[in-house]
C-alpha positions, 0 to 999 in steps of 0.5 A: 633351177633352170638354165634361163635362172643360171643364165641371167645369173651369169649376167648378174655376176659379168655385172658385178665384175664389170664394175672394174671395168676402165680402159686399162683394164680392158687393155688388161684383160684383152691382153690376157684373152690373146694368150687364150688366142689359137693364133697365139698357140699355132706359133708357139707350136711352130717355132717347138715342132721346128726348133724345138723337138717336133716330138713335144710339138706334136704333143701340144698341138695335138693337144689345142688342136683337139681340144678347139675341135671339140670345143667347136663340135660341142658349141655348135651342139649346144646352140647358146649365144653369147652374154650381150647378145641376151643382155647388151649392157656387158659388151666390150667386145665383139666375139663370131660364134656359140658361148658355151664352153669356152674355148679360151678357158678349154684352150689353156687348159689343155695346153699350157699344162702339157706345154710345161710338161713337155720343156720344163727341165725334169731334172729341178722338181723344184722348178718343173712343180711351180712352173706347172702351178702357173701353167695350171693358173694361168688357164683361170685368170684367162677364164676371169678375162672372158668374163670380165669381157661379157663373152662368156657366161661364168658356166662358160669357163667353168665347163670349158676348165673342167673339159680343158683339164681333162685332156691336158691330164690325159695326155700327160698320163697316156699318152706314151701308151698311146703312142707305144700303141700306134709306133708299131702299125701299119701307116693305112691304119693309124691315119684310118683310127685318124680319120675316123676320131676326125670323122666323129668330130666332125659330124658334130662341128656344123660348118665350121671344118676347120678345127678338125682339118688342121687336126687330121692334116697336122697328125696326118702329116707328121704319121709320114713325117716318121717314115721319112725319119723323123725330124730332129727339131733340137740340132742347129745352129741359132742361124739354121732354127732363125731360117727354119721360123722363116722358112717355114713362116713364108710356106704357110702363110702363102700356101693358106692364102691361095687356097683363100683366095683360090677357094674364095673366087671359086665361092665357096667361102660363102657360108651359104655355098654347099662347099663350105664345109669341105672346102675349108676343110681342105683349107685347114688340112693342106696347111697342117700338113705341110706344116708337119710334112712339107716344111721338114722335108722342105728344111731337110733339102736347104740342110737346115735340118736332117731327120730323126733317124734313116730314111726307111 
């Protein structure tokens, strides 16, 4: 069976699913799809990193950002157009970029099992099993919503789910071992390894270097944060934690939009610019570093949080 036949089969599946189409179903599927959007994940990660546990926030952040960078690299390598481009009759919502694999499916399968494992109680085994089952089933629902909306072929969703669950399984099984290996290394060696991983991903990502930049900035910022004793996110009053979210969120939004506006005035946000990829990487890299390093340092200065350990 050639790829054209597979795509034709995929379109027939989308058409069959869309037999239940209605304004109400569109709303439901768009809502489920929202829980697979990168901005939603970033809000959850910010809350976790700044107010619950910086280590767990790092783990969840790495899961979704690495998955996003890998997904972007695969999409640009495969260059498969969206189903609604091949057949406009399945169009419900607009979506940019390539189709294979499904980023929502891959991202949700990477993120939700890791988030569930990080945040649920380890004492209640029954609750733990239930939450982990939901964390596995939820990506399936998100994947179905992407097929219904006509933005992905079934094969896109299957591939995304496979890669995503492999990513989350790898993180759950090997995170502690990898962390123990990296912990004693010099900061320069850690940054070099991070840079090499990002360089490899970037080699296949076309001009969209956003997720690679965010990965480098977020993880790199955390490496420097550890040199300052880390962030004790769990401690603090409700008021302090609310102030952390407000302070961090405002600072991040301010820096991101200032950089976007500045680079836009310089013409670097134009995809035809030879500097587009570089400055997109810089914008997202700076944003990631501010979230994982500069914002926690600001918390220390404002007495909104304390380090886990004395500064080296």
